[in-house]
C-alpha positions in Angstrom: 174.4 46.9 59.1 176.5 44.2 57.4 178.9 44.8 54.5 176.3 44.4 51.7 173.8 46.6 53.4 176.4 49.3 53.9 177.3 49.1 50.2 173.7 49.5 49.2 173.2 52.4 51.5 176.2 54.2 50.1 175.1 53.5 46.5 171.6 54.9 47.2 173.2 58.0 48.9 175.5 58.7 46.0 172.8 58.3 43.4 170.8 60.9 45.3 173.7 63.2 44.6 174.1 62.1 41.0 170.6 61.1 39.8 171.7 61.2 36.1 173.7 57.9 36.8 170.7 55.9 38.0 170.0 54.2 34.6 173.7 53.2 34.2 173.8 52.0 37.8 170.8 49.8 37.3 172.7 48.0 34.6 175.3 46.6 37.1 174.8 42.9 38.0 173.4 42.3 41.5 176.3 40.1 42.8 178.4 41.5 45.7 181.5 42.1 43.6 179.7 44.0 40.9 177.9 46.1 43.5 181.2 46.9 45.2 182.6 48.0 41.8 179.5 50.2 41.3 180.1 51.8 44.6 183.8 52.5 43.7 182.7 53.9 40.4 180.2 56.3 42.0 182.8 57.4 44.5 185.3 58.1 41.7 182.7 60.1 39.8 181.3 62.2 42.7 182.5 65.8 42.5 183.5 67.7 45.6 180.4 68.7 47.6 179.3 68.6 51.2 179.3 65.1 52.8 176.6 64.0 55.3 177.8 62.6 58.6 175.6 59.5 58.3 177.2 58.8 54.9 180.7 59.3 56.3 180.0 57.0 59.3 179.0 54.1 57.0 181.7 54.8 54.4 184.4 54.9 57.1 183.3 51.7 58.7 183.3 49.9 55.3 186.7 51.2 54.3 188.2 50.5 57.7 186.9 46.9 57.5 188.3 46.5 54.0 191.6 47.9 55.2 191.7 45.2 57.9 190.9 42.5 55.4 193.7 43.6 53.1 196.1 43.7 56.0 198.2 46.7 57.2 202.0 46.7 56.6 203.9 48.5 59.2 206.8 50.6 57.9 208.8 49.8 61.1 208.8 46.1 60.0 210.3 46.8 56.6 214.0 46.0 56.5 216.3 48.9 55.6 219.0 48.9 53.0 222.5 47.7 54.0 224.1 50.7 52.4 221.8 53.3 54.1 219.8 52.6 57.2 217.4 55.5 56.3 216.2 53.8 53.1 213.9 50.9 52.4 212.4 49.2 49.3 209.0 47.6 49.4 206.9 46.1 46.6 203.2 46.1 47.3 200.0 48.1 47.5 200.8 51.5 49.0 197.3 51.8 50.4 198.2 49.0 52.9 201.3 50.8 54.3 201.3 52.5 57.6 203.8 55.3 57.6 203.7 58.9 58.7 202.9 59.8 55.0 202.6 58.2 51.7 203.1 60.1 48.4 200.4 60.3 45.8 201.3 61.0 42.2 198.4 63.5 41.6 197.1 65.4 38.7 197.1 69.2 38.7 193.6 69.5 40.2 194.5 67.2 43.2 191.0 65.9 43.0 191.9 62.3 42.2 190.9 60.3 39.1 187.4 60.6 37.8 187.7 57.5 35.6 185.7 54.8 37.4 187.9 52.1 38.9 190.9 53.3 36.9 194.1 51.5 37.8 196.3 54.6 38.6 197.7 55.1 42.0 195.8 58.4 42.3 192.6 56.5 42.1 193.7 53.8 44.4 194.7 56.2 47.2 191.5 58.3 46.9 189.3 55.2 46.8 190.9 53.8 49.9 191.0 57.1 51.8 187.3 57.9 51.2 185.6 61.0 49.8 186.9 63.2 52.5 190.3 63.2 50.6 188.8 64.7 47.5 187.0 67.4 49.5 190.2 68.2 51.4 192.1 68.6 48.2 189.4 70.7 46.7 189.7 73.1 49.7 193.4 73.4 49.2 193.1 74.2 45.5 190.3 76.6 46.1 192.3 78.4 48.8 195.4 78.8 46.5 193.2 79.9 43.5 194.9 77.8 40.8 195.8 74.3 39.9 198.8 72.7 41.6 202.1 73.4 39.7 204.4 70.6 38.7 207.1 69.8 41.3 205.3 71.2 44.4 203.6 69.3 47.2 200.6 69.5 49.4 199.7 67.6 52.7 196.3 66.2 53.7 195.2 63.8 56.3 195.1 60.1 55.2 191.5 59.6 56.5 190.8 55.9 56.1 194.3 55.0 54.9 196.7 53.3 57.4 199.1 56.3 56.9 198.5 59.5 58.9 199.0 61.8 55.9 199.1 61.9 52.2 201.6 64.1 50.3 200.3 65.0 46.9 202.7 66.0 44.1 202.2 66.6 40.4 205.0 65.1 38.3 206.0 66.0 34.8 204.0 64.6 31.8 206.6 63.2 29.4 206.3 62.5 25.7 209.4 60.9 24.3 212.7 61.6 26.2 212.5 63.8 29.2 213.9 67.3 28.9 216.3 69.0 31.3 213.3 70.9 32.7 211.3 67.7 33.3 214.3 66.2 35.1 214.5 69.2 37.4 210.7 69.0 37.9 210.8 65.3 38.9 213.6 65.9 41.4 211.6 68.9 42.7 208.6 66.5 43.4 210.7 64.4 45.7 212.4 67.4 47.3 209.1 69.3 47.9 207.5 66.2 49.5 210.5 65.8 51.9 210.6 69.4 52.7 206.9 69.4 53.6 207.3 66.2 55.6 210.2 67.7 57.5 208.3 70.9 58.2 205.5 68.8 59.8 208.1 66.7 61.7 207.1 63.5 60.0 209.6 60.7 60.4 208.6 58.2 57.7 207.6 58.8 54.1 206.8 56.3 51.4 207.2 57.3 47.8 205.5 55.8 44.8 207.2 55.9 41.4 206.2 59.4 40.5 205.3 60.1 36.9 206.3 56.6 35.6 202.7 55.5 35.1 200.1 57.6 33.3 202.7 60.4 32.9 205.2 58.1 31.0 208.5 59.1 32.6 211.1 56.4 31.7 211.5 54.1 34.7 215.3 53.8 34.9 215.9 57.6 34.8 213.0 58.2 37.2 214.4 55.7 39.7 217.9 57.3 39.5 216.4 60.8 40.1 214.4 59.5 43.0 217.3 57.8 44.8 219.8 60.6 44.2 217.3 63.3 45.3 216.2 61.5 48.4 219.8 60.6 49.4 221.0 64.1 49.0 218.1 65.5 51.1 218.6 63.1 53.9 222.3 64.0 54.2 221.3 67.5 55.4 218.0 66.8 57.2 217.8 64.6 60.4 214.0 64.8 61.1 213.1 62.2 58.6 214.2 58.8 59.8 213.1 56.5 57.0 212.1 56.8 53.4 210.5 53.8 51.7 210.6 53.5 47.9 207.3 51.7 47.1 207.0 49.8 43.8 204.2 47.8 42.4 205.9 45.8 39.7 208.9 43.5 39.7 210.9 45.4 37.0 210.8 48.6 39.2 211.8 46.5 42.2 214.9 45.3 40.3 215.8 48.9 39.2 215.6 50.2 42.8 217.4 47.3 44.3 220.3 47.8 41.9 220.5 51.5 42.7 220.2 51.0 46.4 222.7 48.2 46.6 225.3 50.1 44.5 225.3 53.1 46.8 
């Protein structure tokens, strides 16, 4: 089964689960890029439900092939900061990074983004990991009996991501200037992720810019909280050898570079 055959098989399987979307799916152009976008949309929309092994086999093969096409970035190859050999800064797609764990800026359901092909990091991570990630998060939320509180963290496998695990944390949703409570909550996101990573003896963790996207936390203050919280944690915990601050845009890279070089 080649790539296009795999995409068509997965589309047919997902439409069997969600027959109400058939008419809309039929409106997608037949070219390969549009059909891959349709597949991504259907995966984003599919609610948690049992996954068939044949589906997973084809999905995993496709996602692993696409992972290889994008190229994997090894965390061990990333240069550390001159001021602190435990810290690194990297600008790029976090779904390409091979570390012990990457951090997902999740929503309170932990189920990922249900907006088809949305540009948030939550969607990017779930789309690259595969549908197993949504099901794993669903099991965690069902077991605890309530949505995930702000500032806590959960750990799942990375499935088809290069990283072994994903740390999911819900950051504060900001309107205007952050409150003192929201500052503490954002710091708690970083601390909770590191505590959970240390508990599982993980040695490398890559953080995205928590809450600065869809949750509107001001970038400068968020970066300051991130660097200060991580630095303070690493001073008293030796199990984590490397923390990567992952950014996607150049303005964030400049912010973090200034903070890391000034320490």
